[in-house]
KOLGU-4560 file (N, C-alpha, C; in nm, 3 decimals, padded with zeros to 5 digits):
<recs>
<n_xx: 00.085 n_yy: -00.118 n_zz: 00.000 ca_xx: 00.000 ca_yy: 00.000 ca_zz: 00.000 c_xx: 00.089 c_yy: 00.123 c_zz: 00.000 mol: A seq: 1 type: UNK>
<n_xx: 00.080 n_yy: 00.202 n_zz: -00.103 ca_xx: 00.155 ca_yy: 00.328 ca_zz: -00.112 c_xx: 00.061 c_yy: 00.443 c_zz: -00.079 mol: A seq: 2 type: UNK>
<n_xx: 00.093 n_yy: 00.515 n_zz: 00.027 ca_xx: 00.010 ca_yy: 00.627 ca_zz: 00.070 c_xx: 00.091 c_yy: 00.756 c_zz: 00.057 mol: A seq: 3 type: UNK>
<n_xx: 00.040 n_yy: 00.848 n_zz: -00.024 ca_xx: 00.106 ca_yy: 00.978 ca_zz: -00.042 c_xx: 00.050 c_yy: 01.077 c_zz: 00.059 mol: A seq: 4 type: UNK>
<n_xx: 00.138 n_yy: 01.138 n_zz: 00.135 ca_xx: 00.102 ca_yy: 01.243 ca_zz: 00.230 c_xx: 00.174 c_yy: 01.369 c_zz: 00.183 mol: A seq: 5 type: UNK>
<n_xx: 00.102 n_yy: 01.456 n_zz: 00.117 ca_xx: 00.161 ca_yy: 01.576 ca_zz: 00.058 c_xx: 00.081 c_yy: 01.698 c_zz: 00.103 mol: A seq: 6 type: UNK>
<n_xx: 00.136 n_yy: 01.817 n_zz: 00.078 ca_xx: 00.061 ca_yy: 01.936 ca_zz: 00.114 c_xx: 00.139 c_yy: 02.064 c_zz: 00.100 mol: A seq: 7 type: UNK>
<n_xx: 00.074 n_yy: 02.170 n_zz: 00.144 ca_xx: 00.129 ca_yy: 02.305 ca_zz: 00.136 c_xx: 00.242 c_yy: 02.321 c_zz: 00.238 mol: A seq: 8 type: UNK>
<n_xx: 00.338 n_yy: 02.408 n_zz: 00.203 ca_xx: 00.455 ca_yy: 02.430 ca_zz: 00.290 c_xx: 00.421 c_yy: 02.492 c_zz: 00.424 mol: A seq: 9 type: UNK>
<n_xx: 00.305 n_yy: 02.555 n_zz: 00.436 ca_xx: 00.270 ca_yy: 02.620 ca_zz: 00.563 c_xx: 00.194 c_yy: 02.527 c_zz: 00.657 mol: A seq: 10 type: UNK>
<n_xx: 00.155 n_yy: 02.410 n_zz: 00.611 ca_xx: 00.081 ca_yy: 02.317 ca_zz: 00.697 c_xx: 00.179 c_yy: 02.250 c_zz: 00.792 mol: A seq: 11 type: UNK>
<n_xx: 00.161 n_yy: 02.270 n_zz: 00.921 ca_xx: 00.259 ca_yy: 02.221 ca_zz: 01.018 c_xx: 00.196 c_yy: 02.156 c_zz: 01.141 mol: A seq: 12 type: UNK>
<n_xx: 00.081 n_yy: 02.092 n_zz: 01.128 ca_xx: 00.018 ca_yy: 02.027 ca_zz: 01.242 c_xx: 00.089 c_yy: 01.894 c_zz: 01.269 mol: A seq: 13 type: UNK>
<n_xx: 00.198 n_yy: 01.902 n_zz: 01.343 ca_xx: 00.284 ca_yy: 01.785 ca_zz: 01.364 c_xx: 00.214 c_yy: 01.672 c_zz: 01.438 mol: A seq: 14 type: UNK>
<n_xx: 00.127 n_yy: 01.706 n_zz: 01.533 ca_xx: 00.056 ca_yy: 01.603 ca_zz: 01.610 c_xx: -00.033 c_yy: 01.522 c_zz: 01.517 mol: A seq: 15 type: UNK>
<n_xx: -00.107 n_yy: 01.590 n_zz: 01.431 ca_xx: -00.195 ca_yy: 01.521 ca_zz: 01.337 c_xx: -00.115 c_yy: 01.435 c_zz: 01.239 mol: A seq: 16 type: UNK>
<n_xx: -00.005 n_yy: 01.488 n_zz: 01.189 ca_xx: 00.078 ca_yy: 01.415 ca_zz: 01.094 c_xx: 00.134 c_yy: 01.288 c_zz: 01.158 mol: A seq: 17 type: UNK>
<n_xx: 00.189 n_yy: 01.301 n_zz: 01.278 ca_xx: 00.247 ca_yy: 01.186 ca_zz: 01.347 c_xx: 00.139 c_yy: 01.082 c_zz: 01.377 mol: A seq: 18 type: UNK>
<n_xx: 00.021 n_yy: 01.127 n_zz: 01.416 ca_xx: -00.090 ca_yy: 01.037 ca_zz: 01.446 c_xx: -00.133 c_yy: 00.960 c_zz: 01.322 mol: A seq: 19 type: UNK>
<n_xx: -00.144 n_yy: 01.027 n_zz: 01.208 ca_xx: -00.184 ca_yy: 00.961 ca_zz: 01.084 c_xx: -00.080 c_yy: 00.857 c_zz: 01.043 mol: A seq: 20 type: UNK>
<n_xx: 00.047 n_yy: 00.893 n_zz: 01.051 ca_xx: 00.152 ca_yy: 00.798 ca_zz: 01.014 c_xx: 00.151 c_yy: 00.676 c_zz: 01.107 mol: A seq: 21 type: UNK>
<n_xx: 00.131 n_yy: 00.700 n_zz: 01.236 ca_xx: 00.125 ca_yy: 00.590 ca_zz: 01.333 c_xx: 00.008 c_yy: 00.497 c_zz: 01.300 mol: A seq: 22 type: UNK>
<n_xx: -00.110 n_yy: 00.555 n_zz: 01.270 ca_xx: -00.228 ca_yy: 00.473 ca_zz: 01.238 c_xx: -00.209 c_yy: 00.395 c_zz: 01.109 mol: A seq: 23 type: UNK>
<n_xx: -00.148 n_yy: 00.458 n_zz: 01.009 ca_xx: -00.120 ca_yy: 00.388 ca_zz: 00.884 c_xx: -00.025 c_yy: 00.271 c_zz: 00.907 mol: A seq: 24 type: UNK>
<n_xx: 00.077 n_yy: 00.294 n_zz: 00.987 ca_xx: 00.175 ca_yy: 00.190 ca_zz: 01.018 c_xx: 00.108 c_yy: 00.074 c_zz: 01.091 mol: A seq: 25 type: UNK>
<n_xx: 00.020 n_yy: 00.106 n_zz: 01.183 ca_xx: -00.050 ca_yy: 00.003 ca_zz: 01.258 c_xx: -00.143 c_yy: -00.078 c_zz: 01.166 mol: A seq: 26 type: UNK>
<n_xx: -00.208 n_yy: -00.009 n_zz: 01.072 ca_xx: -00.303 ca_yy: -00.076 ca_zz: 00.983 c_xx: -00.234 c_yy: -00.161 c_zz: 00.876 mol: A seq: 27 type: UNK>
<n_xx: -00.128 n_yy: -00.109 n_zz: 00.814 ca_xx: -00.066 ca_yy: -00.178 ca_zz: 00.700 c_xx: 00.067 c_yy: -00.245 c_zz: 00.731 mol: A seq: 28 type: UNK>
<n_xx: 00.132 n_yy: -00.208 n_zz: 00.840 ca_xx: 00.259 ca_yy: -00.270 ca_zz: 00.880 c_xx: 00.366 c_yy: -00.261 c_zz: 00.773 mol: A seq: 29 type: UNK>
<n_xx: 00.431 n_yy: -00.373 n_zz: 00.745 ca_xx: 00.541 ca_yy: -00.376 ca_zz: 00.648 c_xx: 00.496 c_yy: -00.357 c_zz: 00.504 mol: A seq: 30 type: UNK>
<n_xx: 00.366 n_yy: -00.363 n_zz: 00.479 ca_xx: 00.314 ca_yy: -00.343 ca_zz: 00.343 c_xx: 00.300 c_yy: -00.196 c_zz: 00.308 mol: A seq: 31 type: UNK>
<n_xx: 00.327 n_yy: -00.107 n_zz: 00.402 ca_xx: 00.309 ca_yy: 00.037 ca_zz: 00.381 c_xx: 00.435 c_yy: 00.104 c_zz: 00.329 mol: A seq: 32 type: UNK>
<n_xx: 00.417 n_yy: 00.189 n_zz: 00.228 ca_xx: 00.522 ca_yy: 00.276 ca_zz: 00.179 c_xx: 00.466 c_yy: 00.418 c_zz: 00.180 mol: A seq: 33 type: UNK>
<n_xx: 00.534 n_yy: 00.508 n_zz: 00.249 ca_xx: 00.492 ca_yy: 00.647 ca_zz: 00.255 c_xx: 00.558 c_yy: 00.721 c_zz: 00.139 mol: A seq: 34 type: UNK>
<n_xx: 00.480 n_yy: 00.804 n_zz: 00.068 ca_xx: 00.527 ca_yy: 00.876 ca_zz: -00.050 c_xx: 00.507 c_yy: 01.026 c_zz: -00.030 mol: A seq: 35 type: UNK>
<n_xx: 00.609 n_yy: 01.108 n_zz: -00.065 ca_xx: 00.595 ca_yy: 01.254 ca_zz: -00.065 c_xx: 00.664 c_yy: 01.311 c_zz: -00.188 mol: A seq: 36 type: UNK>
<n_xx: 00.659 n_yy: 01.444 n_zz: -00.199 ca_xx: 00.730 ca_yy: 01.514 ca_zz: -00.306 c_xx: 00.869 c_yy: 01.556 c_zz: -00.260 mol: A seq: 37 type: UNK>
<n_xx: 00.906 n_yy: 01.527 n_zz: -00.137 ca_xx: 01.041 ca_yy: 01.559 ca_zz: -00.089 c_xx: 01.063 c_yy: 01.704 c_zz: -00.055 mol: A seq: 38 type: UNK>
<n_xx: 00.956 n_yy: 01.779 n_zz: -00.030 ca_xx: 00.972 ca_yy: 01.921 ca_zz: 00.004 c_xx: 01.039 c_yy: 01.933 c_zz: 00.141 mol: A seq: 39 type: UNK>
<n_xx: 01.112 n_yy: 02.043 n_zz: 00.158 ca_xx: 01.190 ca_yy: 02.062 ca_zz: 00.281 c_xx: 01.113 c_yy: 02.136 c_zz: 00.390 mol: A seq: 40 type: UNK>
<n_xx: 00.992 n_yy: 02.185 n_zz: 00.360 ca_xx: 00.912 ca_yy: 02.258 ca_zz: 00.457 c_xx: 00.773 c_yy: 02.198 c_zz: 00.468 mol: A seq: 41 type: UNK>
<n_xx: 00.705 n_yy: 02.234 n_zz: 00.574 ca_xx: 00.566 ca_yy: 02.194 ca_zz: 00.591 c_xx: 00.549 c_yy: 02.047 c_zz: 00.621 mol: A seq: 42 type: UNK>
<n_xx: 00.436 n_yy: 01.996 n_zz: 00.579 ca_xx: 00.400 ca_yy: 01.858 ca_zz: 00.613 c_xx: 00.501 c_yy: 01.756 c_zz: 00.565 mol: A seq: 43 type: UNK>
<n_xx: 00.556 n_yy: 01.777 n_zz: 00.447 ca_xx: 00.644 ca_yy: 01.675 ca_zz: 00.390 c_xx: 00.774 c_yy: 01.661 c_zz: 00.468 mol: A seq: 44 type: UNK>
<n_xx: 00.818 n_yy: 01.768 n_zz: 00.529 ca_xx: 00.935 ca_yy: 01.762 ca_zz: 00.618 c_xx: 00.905 c_yy: 01.670 c_zz: 00.736 mol: A seq: 45 type: UNK>
<n_xx: 00.785 n_yy: 01.686 n_zz: 00.794 ca_xx: 00.749 ca_yy: 01.607 ca_zz: 00.911 c_xx: 00.713 c_yy: 01.464 c_zz: 00.874 mol: A seq: 46 type: UNK>
<n_xx: 00.654 n_yy: 01.444 n_zz: 00.760 ca_xx: 00.623 ca_yy: 01.308 ca_zz: 00.714 c_xx: 00.753 c_yy: 01.229 c_zz: 00.700 mol: A seq: 47 type: UNK>
<n_xx: 00.852 n_yy: 01.290 n_zz: 00.638 ca_xx: 00.981 ca_yy: 01.224 ca_zz: 00.622 c_xx: 01.042 c_yy: 01.190 c_zz: 00.758 mol: A seq: 48 type: UNK>
<n_xx: 01.045 n_yy: 01.288 n_zz: 00.847 ca_xx: 01.105 ca_yy: 01.269 ca_zz: 00.980 c_xx: 01.037 c_yy: 01.154 c_zz: 01.056 mol: A seq: 49 type: UNK>
<n_xx: 00.905 n_yy: 01.159 n_zz: 01.064 ca_xx: 00.834 ca_yy: 01.058 ca_zz: 01.143 c_xx: 00.836 c_yy: 00.920 c_zz: 01.076 mol: A seq: 50 type: UNK>
<n_xx: 00.829 n_yy: 00.916 n_zz: 00.945 ca_xx: 00.834 ca_yy: 00.787 ca_zz: 00.875 c_xx: 00.968 c_yy: 00.719 c_zz: 00.899 mol: A seq: 51 type: UNK>
<n_xx: 01.075 n_yy: 00.795 n_zz: 00.889 ca_xx: 01.207 ca_yy: 00.736 ca_zz: 00.909 c_xx: 01.231 c_yy: 00.700 c_zz: 01.055 mol: A seq: 52 type: UNK>
<n_xx: 01.180 n_yy: 00.782 n_zz: 01.146 ca_xx: 01.193 ca_yy: 00.750 ca_zz: 01.289 c_xx: 01.122 c_yy: 00.619 c_zz: 01.323 mol: A seq: 53 type: UNK>
<n_xx: 01.011 n_yy: 00.592 n_zz: 01.254 ca_xx: 00.934 ca_yy: 00.470 ca_zz: 01.279 c_xx: 00.982 c_yy: 00.353 c_zz: 01.191 mol: A seq: 54 type: UNK>
<n_xx: 01.097 n_yy: 00.372 n_zz: 01.125 ca_xx: 01.156 ca_yy: 00.269 ca_zz: 01.039 c_xx: 01.061 c_yy: 00.219 c_zz: 00.931 mol: A seq: 55 type: UNK>
<n_xx: 00.990 n_yy: 00.312 n_zz: 00.869 ca_xx: 00.897 ca_yy: 00.278 ca_zz: 00.763 c_xx: 00.962 c_yy: 00.296 c_zz: 00.627 mol: A seq: 56 type: UNK>
<n_xx: 00.906 n_yy: 00.230 n_zz: 00.526 ca_xx: 00.954 ca_yy: 00.250 ca_zz: 00.390 c_xx: 00.907 c_yy: 00.388 c_zz: 00.344 mol: A seq: 57 type: UNK>
<n_xx: 00.998 n_yy: 00.462 n_zz: 00.280 ca_xx: 00.970 ca_yy: 00.601 ca_zz: 00.244 c_xx: 01.029 c_yy: 00.630 c_zz: 00.107 mol: A seq: 58 type: UNK>
<n_xx: 00.949 n_yy: 00.695 n_zz: 00.020 ca_xx: 00.994 ca_yy: 00.736 ca_zz: -00.113 c_xx: 00.952 c_yy: 00.881 c_zz: -00.135 mol: A seq: 59 type: UNK>
<n_xx: 01.043 n_yy: 00.958 n_zz: -00.196 ca_xx: 01.006 ca_yy: 01.096 ca_zz: -00.232 c_xx: 01.033 c_yy: 01.118 c_zz: -00.380 mol: A seq: 60 type: UNK>
<n_xx: 00.945 n_yy: 01.196 n_zz: -00.441 ca_xx: 00.959 ca_yy: 01.232 ca_zz: -00.582 c_xx: 00.998 c_yy: 01.379 c_zz: -00.589 mol: A seq: 61 type: UNK>
<n_xx: 01.125 n_yy: 01.404 n_zz: -00.557 ca_xx: 01.176 ca_yy: 01.541 ca_zz: -00.561 c_xx: 01.196 c_yy: 01.584 c_zz: -00.706 mol: A seq: 62 type: UNK>
<n_xx: 01.195 n_yy: 01.718 n_zz: -00.731 ca_xx: 01.199 ca_yy: 01.769 ca_zz: -00.868 c_xx: 01.330 c_yy: 01.736 c_zz: -00.941 mol: A seq: 63 type: UNK>
<n_xx: 01.324 n_yy: 01.741 n_zz: -01.073 ca_xx: 01.439 ca_yy: 01.708 ca_zz: -01.157 c_xx: 01.554 c_yy: 01.805 c_zz: -01.141 mol: A seq: 64 type: UNK>
<n_xx: 01.528 n_yy: 01.926 n_zz: -01.093 ca_xx: 01.638 ca_yy: 02.023 ca_zz: -01.077 c_xx: 01.713 c_yy: 02.005 c_zz: -00.945 mol: A seq: 65 type: UNK>
<n_xx: 01.677 n_yy: 01.905 n_zz: -00.866 ca_xx: 01.748 ca_yy: 01.877 ca_zz: -00.741 c_xx: 01.836 c_yy: 01.754 c_zz: -00.760 mol: A seq: 66 type: UNK>
<n_xx: 01.917 n_yy: 01.728 n_zz: -00.663 ca_xx: 02.002 ca_yy: 01.608 ca_zz: -00.667 c_xx: 01.924 c_yy: 01.488 c_zz: -00.615 mol: A seq: 67 type: UNK>
<n_xx: 01.963 n_yy: 01.372 n_zz: -00.663 ca_xx: 01.902 ca_yy: 01.248 ca_zz: -00.616 c_xx: 01.939 c_yy: 01.228 c_zz: -00.470 mol: A seq: 68 type: UNK>
<n_xx: 01.843 n_yy: 01.183 n_zz: -00.389 ca_xx: 01.869 ca_yy: 01.153 ca_zz: -00.249 c_xx: 01.859 c_yy: 01.003 c_zz: -00.228 mol: A seq: 69 type: UNK>
<n_xx: 01.886 n_yy: 00.962 n_zz: -00.108 ca_xx: 01.876 ca_yy: 00.821 ca_zz: -00.072 c_xx: 01.733 c_yy: 00.769 c_zz: -00.090 mol: A seq: 70 type: UNK>
<n_xx: 01.635 n_yy: 00.859 n_zz: -00.081 ca_xx: 01.495 ca_yy: 00.819 ca_zz: -00.085 c_xx: 01.425 c_yy: 00.855 c_zz: -00.216 mol: A seq: 71 type: UNK>
<n_xx: 01.497 n_yy: 00.906 n_zz: -00.314 ca_xx: 01.437 ca_yy: 00.948 ca_zz: -00.441 c_xx: 01.375 c_yy: 00.830 c_zz: -00.516 mol: A seq: 72 type: UNK>
<n_xx: 01.260 n_yy: 00.856 n_zz: -00.577 ca_xx: 01.187 ca_yy: 00.751 ca_zz: -00.645 c_xx: 01.217 c_yy: 00.736 c_zz: -00.793 mol: A seq: 73 type: UNK>
<n_xx: 01.294 n_yy: 00.828 n_zz: -00.850 ca_xx: 01.324 ca_yy: 00.823 ca_zz: -00.993 c_xx: 01.468 c_yy: 00.774 c_zz: -01.014 mol: A seq: 74 type: UNK>
<n_xx: 01.499 n_yy: 00.741 n_zz: -01.138 ca_xx: 01.634 ca_yy: 00.695 ca_zz: -01.173 c_xx: 01.735 c_yy: 00.810 c_zz: -01.164 mol: A seq: 75 type: UNK>
<n_xx: 01.864 n_yy: 00.778 n_zz: -01.157 ca_xx: 01.971 ca_yy: 00.878 ca_zz: -01.145 c_xx: 01.966 c_yy: 00.981 c_zz: -01.257 mol: A seq: 76 type: UNK>
<n_xx: 01.935 n_yy: 00.938 n_zz: -01.380 ca_xx: 01.937 ca_yy: 01.027 ca_zz: -01.496 c_xx: 01.831 c_yy: 01.137 c_zz: -01.489 mol: A seq: 77 type: UNK>
<n_xx: 01.731 n_yy: 01.118 n_zz: -01.407 ca_xx: 01.621 ca_yy: 01.214 ca_zz: -01.395 c_xx: 01.666 c_yy: 01.344 c_zz: -01.327 mol: A seq: 78 type: UNK>
<n_xx: 01.764 n_yy: 01.336 n_zz: -01.240 ca_xx: 01.800 ca_yy: 01.448 ca_zz: -01.152 c_xx: 01.913 c_yy: 01.534 c_zz: -01.208 mol: A seq: 79 type: UNK>
<n_xx: 01.937 n_yy: 01.647 n_zz: -01.137 ca_xx: 02.042 ca_yy: 01.745 ca_zz: -01.170 c_xx: 02.021 c_yy: 01.810 c_zz: -01.306 mol: A seq: 80 type: UNK>
<n_xx: 01.897 n_yy: 01.838 n_zz: -01.340 ca_xx: 01.861 ca_yy: 01.908 ca_zz: -01.464 c_xx: 01.838 c_yy: 02.056 c_zz: -01.433 mol: A seq: 81 type: UNK>
<n_xx: 01.841 n_yy: 02.143 n_zz: -01.533 ca_xx: 01.806 ca_yy: 02.285 ca_zz: -01.511 c_xx: 01.660 c_yy: 02.297 c_zz: -01.468 mol: A seq: 82 type: UNK>
<n_xx: 01.631 n_yy: 02.401 n_zz: -01.392 ca_xx: 01.494 ca_yy: 02.423 ca_zz: -01.346 c_xx: 01.402 c_yy: 02.453 c_zz: -01.464 mol: A seq: 83 type: UNK>
<n_xx: 01.281 n_yy: 02.399 n_zz: -01.456 ca_xx: 01.177 ca_yy: 02.430 ca_zz: -01.554 c_xx: 01.046 c_yy: 02.444 c_zz: -01.476 mol: A seq: 84 type: UNK>
<n_xx: 00.963 n_yy: 02.542 n_zz: -01.512 ca_xx: 00.839 ca_yy: 02.567 ca_zz: -01.436 c_xx: 00.742 c_yy: 02.450 c_zz: -01.428 mol: A seq: 85 type: UNK>
<n_xx: 00.754 n_yy: 02.352 n_zz: -01.516 ca_xx: 00.661 ca_yy: 02.238 ca_zz: -01.512 c_xx: 00.704 c_yy: 02.129 c_zz: -01.414 mol: A seq: 86 type: UNK>
<n_xx: 00.823 n_yy: 02.142 n_zz: -01.356 ca_xx: 00.871 ca_yy: 02.037 ca_zz: -01.265 c_xx: 00.779 c_yy: 02.014 c_zz: -01.145 mol: A seq: 87 type: UNK>
<n_xx: 00.727 n_yy: 02.119 n_zz: -01.080 ca_xx: 00.633 ca_yy: 02.093 ca_zz: -00.970 c_xx: 00.507 c_yy: 02.018 c_zz: -01.015 mol: A seq: 88 type: UNK>
<n_xx: 00.462 n_yy: 02.045 n_zz: -01.136 ca_xx: 00.345 ca_yy: 01.974 ca_zz: -01.188 c_xx: 00.379 c_yy: 01.828 c_zz: -01.217 mol: A seq: 89 type: UNK>
<n_xx: 00.501 n_yy: 01.803 n_zz: -01.263 ca_xx: 00.542 ca_yy: 01.664 ca_zz: -01.288 c_xx: 00.548 c_yy: 01.583 c_zz: -01.158 mol: A seq: 90 type: UNK>
<n_xx: 00.576 n_yy: 01.651 n_zz: -01.048 ca_xx: 00.575 ca_yy: 01.580 ca_zz: -00.919 c_xx: 00.436 c_yy: 01.522 c_zz: -00.892 mol: A seq: 91 type: UNK>
<n_xx: 00.332 n_yy: 01.597 n_zz: -00.927 ca_xx: 00.196 ca_yy: 01.544 ca_zz: -00.910 c_xx: 00.175 c_yy: 01.420 c_zz: -00.997 mol: A seq: 92 type: UNK>
<n_xx: 00.228 n_yy: 01.422 n_zz: -01.119 ca_xx: 00.220 ca_yy: 01.303 ca_zz: -01.205 c_xx: 00.280 c_yy: 01.182 c_zz: -01.134 mol: A seq: 93 type: UNK>
<n_xx: 00.398 n_yy: 01.201 n_zz: -01.079 ca_xx: 00.467 ca_yy: 01.091 ca_zz: -01.011 c_xx: 00.389 c_yy: 01.043 c_zz: -00.889 mol: A seq: 94 type: UNK>
<n_xx: 00.337 n_yy: 01.138 n_zz: -00.812 ca_xx: 00.262 ca_yy: 01.103 ca_zz: -00.691 c_xx: 00.136 c_yy: 01.024 c_zz: -00.726 mol: A seq: 95 type: UNK>
<n_xx: 00.057 n_yy: 01.074 n_zz: -00.819 ca_xx: -00.069 ca_yy: 01.009 ca_zz: -00.854 c_xx: -00.044 c_yy: 00.872 c_zz: -00.915 mol: A seq: 96 type: UNK>
<n_xx: 00.052 n_yy: 00.864 n_zz: -01.005 ca_xx: 00.081 ca_yy: 00.737 ca_zz: -01.072 c_xx: 00.136 c_yy: 00.632 c_zz: -00.975 mol: A seq: 97 type: UNK>
<n_xx: 00.213 n_yy: 00.673 n_zz: -00.875 ca_xx: 00.283 ca_yy: 00.579 ca_zz: -00.787 c_xx: 00.223 c_yy: 00.567 c_zz: -00.647 mol: A seq: 98 type: UNK>
<n_xx: 00.097 n_yy: 00.605 n_zz: -00.629 ca_xx: 00.033 ca_yy: 00.597 ca_zz: -00.498 c_xx: -00.103 c_yy: 00.528 c_zz: -00.509 mol: A seq: 99 type: UNK>
<n_xx: -00.135 n_yy: 00.454 n_zz: -00.403 ca_xx: -00.267 ca_yy: 00.391 ca_zz: -00.396 c_xx: -00.369 c_yy: 00.485 c_zz: -00.329 mol: A seq: 100 type: UNK>
<n_xx: -00.324 n_yy: 00.557 n_zz: -00.228 ca_xx: -00.406 ca_yy: 00.654 ca_zz: -00.155 c_xx: -00.330 c_yy: 00.786 c_zz: -00.149 mol: A seq: 101 type: UNK>
<n_xx: -00.403 n_yy: 00.898 n_zz: -00.156 ca_xx: -00.339 ca_yy: 01.030 ca_zz: -00.154 c_xx: -00.414 c_yy: 01.120 c_zz: -00.056 mol: A seq: 102 type: UNK>
<n_xx: -00.338 n_yy: 01.185 n_zz: 00.031 ca_xx: -00.396 ca_yy: 01.283 ca_zz: 00.123 c_xx: -00.319 c_yy: 01.413 c_zz: 00.105 mol: A seq: 103 type: UNK>
<n_xx: -00.394 n_yy: 01.522 n_zz: 00.079 ca_xx: -00.334 ca_yy: 01.654 ca_zz: 00.061 c_xx: -00.373 c_yy: 01.741 c_zz: 00.180 mol: A seq: 104 type: UNK>
<n_xx: -00.273 n_yy: 01.801 n_zz: 00.246 ca_xx: -00.295 ca_yy: 01.883 ca_zz: 00.364 c_xx: -00.275 c_yy: 02.031 c_zz: 00.331 mol: A seq: 105 type: UNK>
<n_xx: -00.370 n_yy: 02.114 n_zz: 00.375 ca_xx: -00.356 ca_yy: 02.258 ca_zz: 00.358 c_xx: -00.410 c_yy: 02.308 c_zz: 00.226 mol: A seq: 106 type: UNK>
<n_xx: -00.367 n_yy: 02.429 n_zz: 00.192 ca_xx: -00.416 ca_yy: 02.497 ca_zz: 00.072 c_xx: -00.344 c_yy: 02.446 c_zz: -00.053 mol: A seq: 107 type: UNK>
<n_xx: -00.414 n_yy: 02.456 n_zz: -00.166 ca_xx: -00.355 ca_yy: 02.422 ca_zz: -00.295 c_xx: -00.399 c_yy: 02.530 c_zz: -00.395 mol: A seq: 108 type: UNK>
<n_xx: -00.306 n_yy: 02.576 n_zz: -00.477 ca_xx: -00.341 ca_yy: 02.681 ca_zz: -00.573 c_xx: -00.436 c_yy: 02.626 c_zz: -00.678 mol: A seq: 109 type: UNK>
<n_xx: -00.511 n_yy: 02.713 n_zz: -00.741 ca_xx: -00.608 ca_yy: 02.670 ca_zz: -00.842 c_xx: -00.540 c_yy: 02.598 c_zz: -00.958 mol: A seq: 110 type: UNK>
<n_xx: -00.425 n_yy: 02.652 n_zz: -01.003 ca_xx: -00.351 ca_yy: 02.591 ca_zz: -01.114 c_xx: -00.307 c_yy: 02.449 c_zz: -01.078 mol: A seq: 111 type: UNK>
<n_xx: -00.250 n_yy: 02.433 n_zz: -00.958 ca_xx: -00.206 ca_yy: 02.301 ca_zz: -00.915 c_xx: -00.324 c_yy: 02.207 c_zz: -00.896 mol: A seq: 112 type: UNK>
<n_xx: -00.432 n_yy: 02.259 n_zz: -00.837 ca_xx: -00.550 ca_yy: 02.174 ca_zz: -00.816 c_xx: -00.607 c_yy: 02.125 c_zz: -00.947 mol: A seq: 113 type: UNK>
<n_xx: -00.617 n_yy: 02.213 n_zz: -01.046 ca_xx: -00.671 ca_yy: 02.172 ca_zz: -01.177 c_xx: -00.586 c_yy: 02.061 c_zz: -01.239 mol: A seq: 114 type: UNK>
<n_xx: -00.454 n_yy: 02.075 n_zz: -01.233 ca_xx: -00.365 ca_yy: 01.972 ca_zz: -01.287 c_xx: -00.378 c_yy: 01.842 c_zz: -01.208 mol: A seq: 115 type: UNK>
<n_xx: -00.376 n_yy: 01.855 n_zz: -01.076 ca_xx: -00.388 ca_yy: 01.741 ca_zz: -00.986 c_xx: -00.520 c_yy: 01.667 c_zz: -01.012 mol: A seq: 116 type: UNK>
<n_xx: -00.628 n_yy: 01.740 n_zz: -01.025 ca_xx: -00.760 ca_yy: 01.682 ca_zz: -01.047 c_xx: -00.766 c_yy: 01.608 c_zz: -01.182 mol: A seq: 117 type: UNK>
<n_xx: -00.707 n_yy: 01.665 n_zz: -01.286 ca_xx: -00.702 ca_yy: 01.597 ca_zz: -01.417 c_xx: -00.628 c_yy: 01.463 c_zz: -01.405 mol: A seq: 118 type: UNK>
<n_xx: -00.518 n_yy: 01.463 n_zz: -01.330 ca_xx: -00.442 ca_yy: 01.339 ca_zz: -01.312 c_xx: -00.522 c_yy: 01.235 c_zz: -01.234 mol: A seq: 119 type: UNK>
<n_xx: -00.589 n_yy: 01.281 n_zz: -01.130 ca_xx: -00.672 ca_yy: 01.189 ca_zz: -01.052 c_xx: -00.779 c_yy: 01.125 c_zz: -01.140 mol: A seq: 120 type: UNK>
<n_xx: -00.842 n_yy: 01.205 n_zz: -01.223 ca_xx: -00.944 ca_yy: 01.151 ca_zz: -01.314 c_xx: -00.884 c_yy: 01.055 c_zz: -01.416 mol: A seq: 121 type: UNK>
<n_xx: -00.768 n_yy: 01.091 n_zz: -01.470 ca_xx: -00.703 ca_yy: 01.006 ca_zz: -01.570 c_xx: -00.669 c_yy: 00.868 c_zz: -01.512 mol: A seq: 122 type: UNK>
<n_xx: -00.618 n_yy: 00.866 n_zz: -01.391 ca_xx: -00.577 ca_yy: 00.740 ca_zz: -01.328 c_xx: -00.689 c_yy: 00.677 c_zz: -01.245 mol: A seq: 123 type: UNK>
<n_xx: -00.809 n_yy: 00.741 n_zz: -01.247 ca_xx: -00.924 ca_yy: 00.691 ca_zz: -01.172 c_xx: -00.892 c_yy: 00.672 c_zz: -01.024 mol: A seq: 124 type: UNK>
<n_xx: -00.832 n_yy: 00.777 n_zz: -00.967 ca_xx: -00.797 ca_yy: 00.775 ca_zz: -00.825 c_xx: -00.863 c_yy: 00.894 c_zz: -00.757 mol: A seq: 125 type: UNK>
<n_xx: -00.867 n_yy: 00.887 n_zz: -00.624 ca_xx: -00.924 ca_yy: 00.996 ca_zz: -00.545 c_xx: -00.823 c_yy: 01.041 c_zz: -00.443 mol: A seq: 126 type: UNK>
<n_xx: -00.839 n_yy: 01.164 n_zz: -00.402 ca_xx: -00.754 ca_yy: 01.220 ca_zz: -00.297 c_xx: -00.842 c_yy: 01.276 c_zz: -00.187 mol: A seq: 127 type: UNK>
<n_xx: -00.792 n_yy: 01.271 n_zz: -00.066 ca_xx: -00.859 ca_yy: 01.333 ca_zz: 00.047 c_xx: -00.788 c_yy: 01.465 c_zz: 00.074 mol: A seq: 128 type: UNK>
<n_xx: -00.865 n_yy: 01.566 n_zz: 00.110 ca_xx: -00.809 ca_yy: 01.698 ca_zz: 00.139 c_xx: -00.837 c_yy: 01.733 c_zz: 00.285 mol: A seq: 129 type: UNK>
<n_xx: -00.731 n_yy: 01.773 n_zz: 00.355 ca_xx: -00.740 ca_yy: 01.812 ca_zz: 00.496 c_xx: -00.701 c_yy: 01.957 c_zz: 00.506 mol: A seq: 130 type: UNK>
<n_xx: -00.789 n_yy: 02.040 n_zz: 00.561 ca_xx: -00.758 ca_yy: 02.182 ca_zz: 00.576 c_xx: -00.702 c_yy: 02.208 c_zz: 00.710 mol: A seq: 131 type: UNK>
</recs>
């Protein structure tokens, strides 16, 4: 079970995040893989921290203009490219395609939501939104 926990950089409810990760771990155990976009702020920072502290499987789909990390979900050739404005949108492609369940925390811009929603419809998946 791949569960994506992604969201806005200002969402920082650490208690809720830790509680959700704990419940997911209890429900799915070793079959659980936590997925994020690898952002350094907000929910994704805390998801990474708590997932690794609980010795869970963790994958991040960081943008192509960053370096590959130990937890990156793409091949080596994907990384260290020049920045392009579509890279954040491609992260949504990776998340939707590589996740069974998706939870988005906080606000999402209209442009990102429209792209995200098209991908969800294309892959026949749903996302939960937590404000």
